[in-house]
Structures are given as structure tokens and as C-alpha cells.
ZAMARGU-4260 file (C-alpha; in steps of 0.2 Angstrom, whole numbers, plus 5000, padded with zeros to 4 digits):
<rodrens>
0) 4549/5104/5252 | 4549/5122/5246 | 4565/5129/5238 | 4567/5143/5250 | 4567/5131/5265
5) 4583/5122/5259 | 4599/5131/5266 | 4613/5119/5266 | 4619/5103/5256 | 4629/5091/5266
10) 4639/5078/5256 | 4647/5063/5264 | 4659/5050/5256 | 4661/5033/5265 | 4674/5022/5259
15) 4671/5003/5255 | 4680/4988/5250 | 4694/4986/5238 | 4696/4973/5225 | 4706/4968/5209
20) 4700/4971/5191 | 4695/4954/5184 | 4705/4956/5167 | 4716/4971/5169 | 4730/4976/5180
25) 4720/4988/5191 | 4712/4990/5208 | 4693/4994/5210 | 4689/5005/5225 | 4671/5004/5230
30) 4663/5019/5240 | 4647/5027/5244 | 4641/5045/5242 | 4627/5052/5253 | 4620/5069/5249
35) 4608/5077/5262 | 4599/5093/5260 | 4598/5102/5277 | 4584/5115/5282 | 4587/5132/5290
40) 4589/5124/5307 | 4601/5111/5301 | 4588/5097/5301 | 4589/5085/5286 | 4575/5088/5274
45) 4580/5076/5259 | 4594/5063/5257 | 4600/5052/5243 | 4613/5038/5244 | 4623/5031/5229
50) 4636/5018/5227 | 4651/5021/5216 | 4667/5014/5210 | 4684/5021/5205 | 4696/5011/5195
55) 4715/5013/5198 | 4726/5007/5184 | 4743/5000/5188 | 4749/4998/5170 | 4768/4998/5174
60) 4766/4984/5187 | 4778/4970/5184 | 4789/4957/5192 | 4802/4970/5197 | 4790/4983/5204
65) 4792/4988/5223 | 4775/4983/5230 | 4777/4992/5246 | 4782/5009/5238 | 4768/5007/5225
70) 4755/5003/5238 | 4760/5018/5249 | 4759/5030/5233 | 4741/5024/5229 | 4735/5026/5247
75) 4742/5044/5248 | 4735/5049/5231 | 4718/5041/5233 | 4708/5049/5247 | 4695/5036/5246
80) 4707/5023/5253 | 4710/5025/5272 | 4728/5023/5277 | 4723/5008/5288 | 4720/4998/5272
85) 4738/4999/5267 | 4742/4981/5270 | 4726/4976/5260 | 4732/4986/5245 | 4749/4978/5246
90) 4741/4961/5246 | 4730/4965/5231 | 4745/4972/5222 | 4755/4956/5226 | 4741/4946/5219
95) 4741/4956/5203 | 4759/4955/5201 | 4759/4936/5202 | 4742/4933/5193 | 4745/4924/5176
100) 4735/4931/5163 | 4727/4918/5151 | 4737/4917/5135 | 4727/4926/5121 | 4719/4914/5109
105) 4721/4917/5090 | 4703/4923/5090 | 4708/4936/5103 | 4723/4942/5094 | 4714/4944/5077
110) 4696/4945/5082 | 4681/4936/5090 | 4677/4918/5086 | 4659/4920/5091 | 4646/4927/5080
115) 4635/4941/5086 | 4628/4949/5070 | 4627/4966/5078 | 4638/4982/5078 | 4646/4986/5094
120) 4647/5003/5102 | 4665/5011/5101 | 4674/5005/5117 | 4682/5017/5130 | 4699/5024/5125
125) 4713/5034/5134 | 4706/5051/5130 | 4689/5048/5137 | 4694/5041/5154 | 4695/5054/5168
130) 4696/5051/5187 | 4680/5061/5190 | 4661/5057/5189 | 4652/5069/5178 | 4637/5078/5184
135) 4624/5086/5173 | 4623/5101/5185 | 4641/5105/5181 | 4639/5108/5162 | 4644/5126/5163
140) 4660/5121/5171 | 4663/5108/5158 | 4660/5121/5145 | 4672/5133/5153 | 4686/5120/5150
145) 4682/5120/5131 | 4690/5138/5131 | 4706/5133/5140 | 4721/5125/5133 | 4721/5108/5124
150) 4723/5096/5139 | 4709/5105/5148 | 4698/5104/5132 | 4701/5086/5131 | 4696/5084/5150
155) 4680/5095/5147 | 4675/5085/5132 | 4678/5069/5141 | 4666/5074/5155 | 4653/5080/5143
160) 4655/5063/5134 | 4652/5054/5150 | 4635/5063/5151 | 4631/5060/5133 | 4633/5041/5135
165) 4618/5041/5146 | 4603/5042/5135 | 4593/5050/5149 | 4604/5066/5148 | 4603/5068/5129
170) 4586/5078/5130 | 4593/5090/5142 | 4610/5092/5132 | 4601/5095/5116 | 4592/5110/5124
175) 4608/5118/5129 | 4613/5126/5113 | 4629/5134/5120 | 4637/5117/5124 | 4633/5110/5107
180) 4639/5126/5098 | 4655/5126/5108 | 4658/5108/5104 | 4656/5111/5086 | 4667/5126/5086
185) 4681/5117/5095 | 4680/5102/5083 | 4681/5113/5068 | 4696/5123/5075 | 4706/5111/5085
190) 4704/5094/5078 | 4721/5094/5070 | 4729/5098/5087 | 4723/5083/5097 | 4716/5066/5091
195) 4709/5063/5108 | 4699/5079/5108 | 4692/5076/5091 | 4687/5058/5096 | 4678/5064/5111
200) 4668/5077/5103 | 4663/5066/5088 | 4658/5053/5101 | 4646/5065/5109 | 4638/5068/5092
205) 4638/5050/5089 | 4628/5047/5105 | 4615/5060/5097 | 4615/5051/5081 | 4609/5035/5089
210) 4592/5043/5089 | 4583/5049/5073 | 4575/5064/5082 | 4592/5071/5085 | 4598/5070/5067
215) 4593/5088/5063 | 4604/5094/5077 | 4619/5086/5069 | 4615/5092/5052 | 4612/5110/5059
220) 4630/5110/5065 | 4637/5102/5049 | 4646/5089/5059 | 4644/5075/5045 | 4653/5085/5032
225) 4666/5090/5044 | 4669/5071/5049 | 4670/5067/5030 | 4684/5080/5029 | 4693/5074/5044
230) 4693/5055/5039 | 4699/5060/5022 | 4714/5070/5029 | 4717/5056/5042 | 4719/5043/5027
235) 4731/5055/5019 | 4741/5056/5035 | 4741/5037/5036 | 4748/5035/5019 | 4762/5048/5023
240) 4767/5039/5039 | 4767/5022/5030 | 4778/5029/5016 | 4790/5036/5029 | 4791/5020/5039
245) 4794/5010/5022 | 4809/5021/5019 | 4816/5018/5036 | 4813/4999/5033 | 4823/4999/5017
250) 4837/5008/5026 | 4837/4995/5039 | 4837/4981/5025 | 4852/4990/5017 | 4861/4991/5034
255) 4855/4976/5045 | 4870/4977/5056 | 4868/4996/5061 | 4861/4996/5079 | 4857/5015/5078
260) 4847/5012/5062 | 4838/4997/5070 | 4833/5007/5085 | 4827/5022/5075 | 4816/5010/5065
265) 4809/5001/5080 | 4805/5018/5088 | 4797/5024/5072 | 4787/5008/5071 | 4781/5010/5089
270) 4776/5028/5086 | 4767/5023/5070 | 4757/5009/5079 | 4752/5022/5093 | 4746/5035/5080
275) 4737/5022/5070 | 4728/5016/5085 | 4722/5033/5090 | 4717/5037/5072 | 4707/5021/5070
280) 4697/5026/5086 | 4693/5042/5078 | 4688/5035/5061 | 4678/5022/5069 | 4667/5034/5079
285) 4666/5045/5064 | 4660/5031/5052 | 4648/5025/5065 | 4640/5042/5066 | 4639/5044/5047
290) 4631/5027/5046 | 4618/5032/5058 | 4615/5048/5048 | 4613/5038/5032 | 4596/5032/5038
295) 4590/5047/5028 | 4591/5043/5009 | 4594/5062/5005 | 4609/5063/5018 | 4616/5047/5010
300) 4615/5055/4993 | 4625/5070/5000 | 4638/5058/5007 | 4639/5049/4990 | 4642/5066/4981
305) 4657/5069/4993 | 4664/5052/4988 | 4660/5042/5004 | 4662/5026/4994 | 4680/5030/4989
310) 4684/5034/5007 | 4677/5018/5014 | 4686/5007/5001 | 4703/5016/5005 | 4699/5011/5024
315) 4698/4992/5019 | 4717/4991/5020 | 4717/4993/5039 | 4719/4978/5051 | 4707/4984/5065
320) 4693/4971/5064 | 4680/4983/5073 | 4684/4997/5061 | 4683/4985/5046 | 4666/4978/5052
325) 4659/4996/5052 | 4666/5000/5035 | 4660/4984/5027 | 4643/4987/5035 | 4642/5004/5028
330) 4647/4998/5010 | 4634/4984/5012 | 4620/4997/5015 | 4626/5008/5000 | 4627/4993/4989
335) 4608/4991/4987 | 4608/5005/4974 | 4615/5002/4957 | 4624/5019/4956 | 4634/5015/4972
340) 4637/4997/4966 | 4645/5004/4950 | 4656/5016/4960 | 4662/5001/4970 | 4666/4991/4954
345) 4677/5006/4948 | 4686/5005/4965 | 4690/4986/4963 | 4680/4982/4979 | 4680/4964/4976
350) 4699/4963/4975 | 4699/4973/4992 | 4687/4961/5000 | 4696/4945/4995 | 4709/4947/5009
355) 4695/4946/5022 | 4688/4929/5016 | 4691/4919/5026 | 4695/4928/5043 | 4695/4923/5061
360) 4682/4936/5066 | 4665/4929/5063 | 4656/4945/5063 | 4668/4953/5050 | 4667/4938/5039
365) 4648/4937/5039 | 4646/4955/5035 | 4659/4954/5021 | 4649/4939/5014 | 4633/4949/5014
370) 4641/4963/5005 | 4648/4951/4992 | 4630/4944/4990 | 4623/4961/4986 | 4637/4963/4973
375) 4635/4946/4966 | 4618/4951/4958 | 4629/4960/4945 | 4636/4948/4931 | 4653/4957/4930
380) 4655/4957/4949 | 4652/4938/4949 | 4666/4936/4936 | 4678/4946/4947 | 4673/4935/4962
385) 4679/4919/4952 | 4694/4929/4944 | 4701/4933/4961 | 4700/4915/4967 | 4686/4917/4979
390) 4676/4901/4973 | 4687/4888/4982 | 4687/4899/4998 | 4668/4901/4998 | 4666/4882/4995
395) 4676/4879/5011 | 4664/4890/5021 | 4648/4880/5017 | 4651/4869/5032 | 4651/4884/5043
400) 4633/4886/5050 | 4635/4904/5053 | 4638/4908/5035 | 4630/4894/5026 | 4615/4902/5019
405) 4624/4917/5013 | 4638/4907/5005 | 4625/4896/4996 | 4616/4911/4989 | 4633/4918/4982
410) 4637/4902/4975 | 4620/4901/4967 | 4622/4917/4959 | 4639/4912/4952 | 4632/4896/4945
415) 4619/4905/4935 | 4633/4910/4922 | 4637/4895/4910 | 4655/4900/4909 | 4657/4898/4928
420) 4647/4882/4930 | 4662/4872/4925 | 4673/4880/4938 | 4664/4871/4951 | 4672/4855/4945
425) 4689/4860/4952 | 4682/4863/4969 | 4675/4852/4983 | 4658/4860/4981 | 4649/4845/4973
430) 4654/4832/4986 | 4650/4844/5000 | 4633/4849/4993 | 4629/4831/4989 | 4632/4826/5007
435) 4621/4840/5014 | 4607/4835/5002 | 4608/4817/5007 | 4609/4820/5025 | 4596/4834/5026
440) 4585/4830/5041 | 4570/4839/5034 | 4558/4832/5021 | 4562/4844/5008 | 4580/4851/5005
445) 4584/4869/5010 | 4579/4880/4995 | 4596/4889/4993 | 4605/4872/4993 | 4594/4863/4981
450) 4594/4879/4969 | 4613/4878/4968 | 4612/4859/4964 | 4599/4862/4951 | 4611/4875/4942
455) 4626/4864/4944 | 4617/4849/4937 | 4615/4858/4920 | 4634/4856/4917 | 4638/4839/4910
460) 4654/4836/4920 | 4646/4842/4936 | 4632/4829/4933 | 4645/4815/4930 | 4652/4820/4947
465) 4635/4819/4956 | 4632/4802/4948 | 4649/4794/4953 | 4647/4779/4965 | 4630/4778/4972
470) 4626/4796/4970 | 4611/4795/4958 | 4604/4780/4967 | 4604/4789/4983 | 4596/4804/4975
475) 4582/4794/4967 | 4579/4785/4983 | 4577/4801/4993 | 4567/4810/4979 | 4554/4796/4978
480) 4553/4795/4997 | 4550/4813/5000 | 4542/4818/4984 | 4553/4834/4983 | 4549/4842/4966
485) 4565/4853/4967 | 4576/4838/4970 | 4568/4829/4956 | 4571/4844/4945 | 4590/4842/4949
490) 4589/4824/4943 | 4580/4830/4928 | 4594/4841/4923 | 4606/4827/4925 | 4595/4816/4914
495) 4597/4828/4899 | 4616/4824/4896 | 4620/4811/4883 | 4632/4797/4888 | 4634/4786/4903
500) 4623/4796/4914 | 4608/4795/4904 | 4609/4776/4903 | 4609/4775/4922 | 4591/4780/4922
505) 4585/4764/4913 | 4583/4755/4930 | 4572/4769/4937 | 4560/4770/4922 | 4547/4760/4931
510) 4547/4770/4946 | 4545/4786/4936 | 4530/4779/4926 | 4522/4773/4943 | 4524/4791/4950
515) 4517/4799/4935 | 4501/4788/4937 | 4499/4789/4955 | 4507/4805/4962 | 4495/4819/4966
520) 4508/4832/4967 | 4508/4840/4949 | 4525/4848/4951 | 4533/4831/4955 | 4523/4823/4941
525) 4530/4837/4929 | 4548/4833/4934 | 4545/4814/4931 | 4538/4817/4914 | 4553/4828/4910
530) 4565/4814/4915 | 4556/4801/4904 | 4555/4814/4890 | 4574/4816/4891 | 4577/4797/4890
535) 4581/4796/4871 | 4589/4779/4873 | 4588/4767/4858 | 4587/4751/4868 | 4573/4756/4880
540) 4557/4747/4876 | 4544/4761/4876 | 4530/4750/4870 | 4531/4739/4885 | 4531/4755/4896
545) 4516/4762/4888 | 4506/4746/4890 | 4511/4740/4907 | 4507/4757/4915 | 4493/4762/4904
550) 4502/4778/4899 | 4492/4780/4883 | 4476/4784/4893 | 4486/4796/4904 | 4493/4805/4888
555) 4475/4806/4880 | 4468/4813/4896 | 4482/4827/4898 | 4481/4832/4880 | 4463/4837/4881
560) 4462/4856/4880 | 4459/4864/4897 | 4461/4847/4906 | 4478/4850/4913 | 4490/4864/4917
565) 4501/4871/4903 | 4517/4864/4911 | 4509/4846/4912 | 4503/4848/4894 | 4520/4853/4887
570) 4530/4839/4896 | 4517/4826/4890 | 4519/4832/4872 | 4538/4830/4874 | 4536/4813/4881
575) 4525/4809/4866 | 4539/4815/4854 | 4552/4804/4864 | 4542/4788/4863 | 4537/4792/4845
580) 4555/4787/4839 | 4549/4769/4842 | 4538/4764/4827 | 4527/4752/4837 | 4523/4766/4850
585) 4520/4779/4836 | 4507/4767/4829 | 4499/4764/4846 | 4497/4782/4849 | 4490/4785/4831
590) 4477/4771/4834 | 4472/4779/4850 | 4468/4796/4841 | 4483/4805/4849 | 4487/4813/4832
595) 4470/4822/4830 | 4472/4827/4849 | 4488/4835/4845 | 4481/4844/4830 | 4466/4851/4841
600) 4479/4856/4854 | 4489/4865/4841 | 4474/4875/4836 | 4471/4879/4854 | 4489/4883/4859
605) 4494/4892/4843 | 4501/4907/4853 | 4512/4896/4864 | 4528/4894/4853 | 4535/4880/4865
610) 4520/4869/4864 | 4518/4872/4845 | 4537/4867/4842 | 4535/4851/4852 | 4519/4846/4843
615) 4528/4849/4826 | 4542/4839/4832 | 4530/4825/4836 | 4524/4825/4818 | 4542/4825/4812
620) 4546/4810/4822 | 4530/4801/4817 | 4532/4805/4798 | 4547/4793/4798 | 4536/4778/4801
625) 4526/4772/4787 | 4511/4767/4798 | 4509/4785/4805 | 4515/4794/4789 | 4499/4789/4780
630) 4488/4794/4794 | 4496/4811/4796 | 4496/4814/4777 | 4479/4807/4772 | 4468/4806/4787
635) 4472/4822/4796 | 4475/4841/4792 | 4492/4840/4799 | 4500/4844/4783 | 4489/4860/4780
640) 4494/4866/4798 | 4512/4863/4794 | 4511/4873/4778 | 4503/4887/4788 | 4517/4886/4801
645) 4531/4886/4787 | 4532/4905/4788 | 4531/4906/4808 | 4541/4920/4816 | 4550/4907/4827
650) 4565/4901/4818 | 4565/4884/4826 | 4547/4881/4822 | 4551/4885/4803 | 4566/4874/4803
655) 4556/4858/4810 | 4541/4862/4798 | 4553/4863/4783 | 4561/4846/4787 | 4544/4838/4790
660) 4536/4845/4774 | 4551/4839/4764 | 4548/4821/4770 | 4529/4823/4766 | 4533/4830/4748
665) 4544/4815/4745 | 4530/4803/4750 | 4515/4811/4743 | 4514/4819/4725 | 4499/4829/4728
670) 4505/4837/4744 | 4522/4839/4736 | 4514/4850/4723 | 4505/4861/4736 | 4520/4862/4746
675) 4531/4867/4731 | 4518/4880/4726 | 4517/4888/4743 | 4535/4889/4744 | 4536/4897/4727
680) 4522/4910/4732 | 4531/4914/4748 | 4547/4916/4738 | 4539/4926/4725 | 4530/4938/4737
685) 4547/4941/4746 | 4555/4945/4729 | 4541/4957/4724 | 4542/4966/4741 | 4560/4968/4738
690) 4558/4975/4720 | 4544/4987/4725 | 4555/4993/4740 | 4569/4996/4728 | 4558/5005/4715
695) 4552/5017/4729 | 4570/5021/4733 | 4574/5024/4715 | 4558/5035/4713 | 4563/5045/4728
700) 4580/5048/4721 | 4574/5054/4704 | 4560/5065/4711 | 4572/5074/4724 | 4589/5071/4716
705) 4605/5069/4725 | 4605/5087/4732 | 4588/5087/4740 | 4580/5102/4748 | 4587/5112/4762
710) 4586/5105/4779 | 4573/5117/4785 | 4561/5115/4770 | 4548/5106/4781 | 4547/5121/4793
715) 4540/5133/4780 | 4525/5133/4768 | 4530/5126/4752 | 4518/5137/4743 | 4529/5152/4748
720) 4542/5144/4737 | 4536/5147/4719 | 4554/5145/4712 | 4552/5127/4716 | 4537/5126/4704
725) 4541/5139/4691 | 4559/5138/4687 | 4560/5134/4668 | 4570/5138/4652 | 4564/5154/4642
730) 4565/5155/4623 | 4583/5161/4624 | 4588/5146/4634 | 4590/5157/4650 | 4584/5150/4667
735) 4572/5160/4676 | 4574/5159/4695 | 4563/5174/4700 | 4552/5168/4714 | 4539/5181/4711
740) 4535/5175/4693 | 4519/5166/4691 | 4512/5156/4676 | 4501/5170/4671 | 4516/5181/4668
745) 4523/5169/4655 | 4507/5166/4645 | 4498/5179/4634 | 4480/5183/4633 | 4476/5167/4623
750) 4485/5155/4635 | 4500/5155/4623 | 4518/5155/4628 | 4529/5164/4616 | 4515/5162/4603
755) 4515/5143/4605 | 4501/5132/4614 | 4509/5122/4628 | 4510/5104/4624 | 4497/5093/4633
760) 4485/5107/4635 | 4470/5102/4624 | 4479/5093/4610 | 4492/5080/4607 | 4508/5088/4600
765) 4519/5075/4592 | 4532/5087/4587 | 4535/5094/4605 | 4553/5094/4608 | 4553/5106/4623
770) 4562/5102/4640 | 4557/5086/4648 | 4563/5075/4663 | 4561/5057/4668 | 4550/5051/4682
775) 4546/5033/4686 | 4553/5029/4668 | 4541/5041/4660 | 4545/5058/4651 | 4537/5073/4660
780) 4538/5092/4658 | 4545/5104/4670 | 4528/5104/4679 | 4528/5085/4682 | 4515/5082/4669
785) 4517/5068/4655 | 4526/5076/4640 | 4516/5064/4628 | 4500/5060/4637 | 4489/5055/4623
790) 4490/5047/4606 | 4476/5058/4600 | 4471/5076/4603 | 4461/5079/4619 | 4450/5093/4626
795) 4454/5102/4642 | 4446/5088/4651 | 4456/5075/4644 | 4443/5068/4632 | 4448/5063/4614
800) 4443/5074/4600 | 4438/5067/4583 | 4441/5076/4566 | 4422/5080/4565 | 4423/5089/4582
805) 4438/5099/4577 | 4429/5106/4561 | 4427/5125/4563 | 4436/5125/4579 | 4453/5131/4584
810) 4463/5116/4586 | 4473/5123/4600 | 4458/5127/4612 | 4449/5110/4612 | 4431/5118/4612
815) 4417/5111/4603
</rodrens>
């Protein structure tokens, strides 16, 4: 169809059925719009049909309402309802009047009990609902409304918002610069005059912010900075409203019988709630738009510079769950940067979040816990979490499947601090996690859960709580069944505590030894070795254990350099140290050549302090037994290695070495002398180093004096300062400080100074009593040369001159 052929547009509206709104007190009118384009002769050329709905709200409908009068009013005002349908309208209104709305549940009053994990778009509000369907072709008319009074501006912005909520229209809207410029101008000039107007316009830009390609448009009109200013001023207004309401509340408390005061307070309270509701709609849309814009890190930095964090934390005092979800989500996004985290700490964000845990709104609770998880990476923040009493509240949330993983991660972070581990004793955490571990349907326990248990087991009191009743028995049964190395690591931490808990492991020694020999999982074997290594129980028969399970061959195999992983080797050495407390076991290992293997391993792993320390500890244990003591001292070079390690950088290694060498020195006179001599040499070398360092300090002080040179001496050529070299006393006792005087100016043609040869130049002058100074304990002249360098005369080259050499020669020149 050609454009010039179209002459007329025919629009026909056909009424449809009427129904009631499923949840609200409103009627829904269905109708059909048919648009037909007619040609020049009136024949239809193109037609389109569209089904529409109109919602008629009857908010004031109650039991006392006059149904007939209300129905007549609706039919007269709404042209879409034919007068013949008046009885039907009356019947529907009567149904709405008598319909009993379901009582709101606690979740509906406070929030949603279902967990969605998604942010919701801002819902419709009073200012954006108009009784007209917006058309993209009428944009110019809507823009004209933006130049009228405030009510018409609100209507125009609401119609533009209708179009903006349809993503298909955004491309066309963004190309209309006049509309966007007008919206930005009206927002900047009139936002204080109408909250609905500001909310509508910001909502329009929020629709654009949902797509990254439109972000430059929003930045161009500086809507983000304007929204920050609007939010800040709205918060200040809220504080002012709240203070005024508090004043009226105090007046009411002072005059509880005054009816006028009570009415005034109730009126103010109702007005306050209405204003807050509109304000929170505005703030929600504004924060949502800013959150979308914060996808760009540079924009986020600009927001931080404008104190977005302080604004967000101030908003945490509100009770609107949807607004709080948005604010906490924004804080969570910002919290991944340490600078933002520090700002949040300064604003006491943990104390603000404490009131939201727990809450009935699942989405809000989840996002709050995730923010707390980000903050819990900081030690001080973890301390605040415990201080404000969140630990019992978090423990109570473990059973909630929606939040279990996040809560376990937060508790794991808290359990990393030794001072906080004991706090778990006073909560229900240990019984809860024990039940979850034992009832876990999977072969291996969830990583977050078992990690928390591993940390908790490090504390002695927590370990005792775990072992109460049949706790340890059930854990061991599950661990041996599933071969879970992490669960066995938890049990290993329990085994390190002295007292009743350690003795409970005696009945599991055989199972542990059997797993060491037969299990193919190295990680599981390492934990079993660690548990046996921790069992320093005097009544345990280690010899029988080694013989029955042939652990000696296992030990010898693992101690061969390069034959096992470092962790397996370390735990094997620890086990050797534990069983070596028994003399028979120590002798058995010695006969098997384990001592020499340990020496070879010591030589191979000399850079690994942990392995070295444990090997030295094995020697320390074996040196107590007579059978192994002779082998270590006389048949091996262990003593020599211990002497070398006596001065190791590691303090623990030095300590164990000293104790072992002391026992060797008591039992072997020859090695005792060597040890004593080495200790003396070490002590003497330390003493000499100290003395030399002190002498160097003293010589520096003598050379430069207390005053020292000027602070800028190093920046100039020292040869340009002859006054430092040639300052001296003249014959009259006067000090010459002329920097231009050189030695040649002070000596005559024969090298004399005031007719006298200078001491130390060519001959010894025992009668020299000129000025001298002390340097390194020796007298020197003003040139730094020895004042009495030789006991005999010398020539200019420092060679001694005999009397025969001096015959016929001038004694002052030293020539031959």
C-alpha cells in the first residue's frame, strides 16, 4: 500500500466482558480496539485488532456502600460499559463487597517466605497509573505535558514511563533527544515539588539502565549524580519527619488523656507513613538505577567518591523489605573491594546488619548473609560479628537449606580465629553439625561442613563435646567406611588433645594400622599416620602394634628418599618419634637400620625445617634408651649432624639439638669434649663479632667526632674543601682556617716548616712534641699519619737508615 493511497483511519471500540480483580477491590473491563485504514474510495486497505483491559478500582467499597449508586456512577463514567450491563456491574460489586480476603500471613506482612534469589523490578505505584494506554506515536503530546503544571507533568511522565517499560520502545525513545532532555530538565528543576513526578522520571531512566548500551545516555544527562543528591536530601527529610513525630509522641506520653493531642499524633503518624511510602518508592527506583550503572568500575568509583556507602548504610534503618534487598545487594557488590570494606567498617555496618538476621523475608536474609560472608574475610569484621551476638543466630540458620552453605562459610571464617573457637561451645553448633555429618547421604561430607568441623576440633572443649556419648565411635565408623580423608583430618585434630579424649582412641589403633597398610588413598593414610603419631599414651603396646602389622617394613619403605610424598614421609617420622618412647620399639627400629635411614633422610631434606625438627626429635627420644644411645653415639654420625644443627636458624631445632647434645655429652666423654669445644667456639665467635662491631663504632666516633660533617657534605667534592685537610696550628698557636692555603705555602724551599723538618718525613724525631691526635688508640698528627712511626730514622720510602748511611749526608733529607 502506498502512503498517498491512505486517506482515512477508522477506529472502532467494541465492549467485552466484565470481571472482578482476583486480589484487589477492582473491576476489569475487557474491550477490543479495531483500527482500519481506508482508501480514497472508503474501502478498507489495512486493519488491525487488539484486545485490551481497563482496571476500575473501587478502593472505598465497604459494607456500608450503596451498591446501586456506585454501579450507576461507574457505568456513567466508563464509556466502555454499555448501560444494559448495569445489573451485571451491581452483581460484581456485591460480590466484591462480601468477598472475604484471606488474612495476610506473617510472611505477607513482613516479606516473602519463598526464596527467589533475584531482584524484582519496582512495582507499579499511584503516580504511574493512568486511565490511558500510551501510544508511541503520541510522544510529542506527552512531551507537551512536561511544560504544563505539576499534575500534567506527572501524567505526561507516567505515559512516557508506560512506553519505557516495553523494551521494544527504548531504541526509538533514545533517538528522541527532545524527550530525554525534557525529562532530565524537569527532574532537575521540579523533583522537590512532586515525589510522584521524580519517581516517574527516574523510573524511565531506570528502564534504560537495564541495558548496558544505554548507560552513556544516562551519563550524558548526569542522572546518576542527580539521583545521589536526591537520595541524600530525602534521607535528611526523613530524619526531620522522624524527629518531629518523636516530639509529638513525647507530648502524647506527657498528656495521655488529651484527645486533641492524640488525634494530632495519629494524624501526623498517618501522614508520616504516607510520605515514607512515597519516598521509599523513589529511593528504590533510584538505587536500582545506580546499581545498574555501577556495572562500570569507573562509575562505581565516582559513586564511592560521592559517599554512596554512607548513603546506603543510612538506608539500612528502613523497614521496607524490597528497598532493603536492593540496598544490601548494592553493599554486597561494593564489599569486594578492600577500600569499600574499610568504609563499611567505619560506618559500623555489622551492627546495622545484625537486626536483619534472622528475618522472615528469605531473599533479604540470603543477601544479608552473603554480604556478611564478604565482610567476614576481614579479622576485625569477624570479631564484630561475634561481639554483636550473631554467632547463636547464625547457628540457628544452619538447618535452613536456603542459607546453609552461606552460613557454614561464615562460621568457618569465624572458626579460623583461635579466640573465637571457644565461643562455639556456648551454642548449639556442635550438636547440629555432628548430626549433619553423621546423616550426610553422600559418600563424602560437604566441603563447607567438614571444614568447619576440622577447625572446631582444634579446640579441646569442642573436641570433648564431639566425643560425648557415641560421637567418636560413629565418626570413626563413618570414616573407615567412606575413606573420607577430610573427616579423618577432623578426627586427627581431636586426637591431639591430652586427657580422656586421647585414651578413647586405643580401641581404634588396630583399625588405623590396618588402614595404613592396606589403603591406597595417600591422603587417608596420612591422616591415619597422624592419629597414631598423636597417641602418646604410656600404656599403649607399640611393640605389639609394630610386629602384628609389620609396620617396621612400612616405615623403612617410606623413609627411603624419593620413595614417598613429603607429607607421608613427615607423618612417618612423627610416628617413629612417638613409638620411640618405648625402649623395645626403639631397639627394634635401630636393628632394622631406621636410624641410618633417618640420617640419610636428614641429609636429603636439610632444607625442610619440619622434617629436620622431627628427625632430631627422634634422636632425642632414642638417646634416652641405653640400647639405641650407643648406636647413635658410636655407630652413626648422628652426633656430628646434631653439632652442625646446633646453630640452625630455626629456634625449635636449636632447642631440641641442645637437649640431645647435653645427654650425649653426659654419656660419652670424647663427644662431650667436642660438643664443649664447639659451643665455646661458637660463643667466642659471637663475642669477637660483638667486640669488633663496638670497635668499629668507637673508631667512627673518634674519626668524625660528635659534631660530624654538614648534612650536605656527600653532595660536593671533598677535594674542594682543603680546610678539612690543612687546618692546623701555626707557630704562634693561631689556628689557620683559610681554605686556599696549601702545604706548599707552609713549607720553605727545603721542605722546612718554620725552619724545622716535619716529624715522620725521612727520620725519627723522638723529641717531637707537636700537636697530635688519637686514632684507633694510636697518636697521629693533623694529617692522620702516625706521630712516632718508627724507632729508627728512615728515608722518604720508609726504609731504615744506618749510621754509615748517614755519614756525609744531611740527616733531615734521607738521601744516600
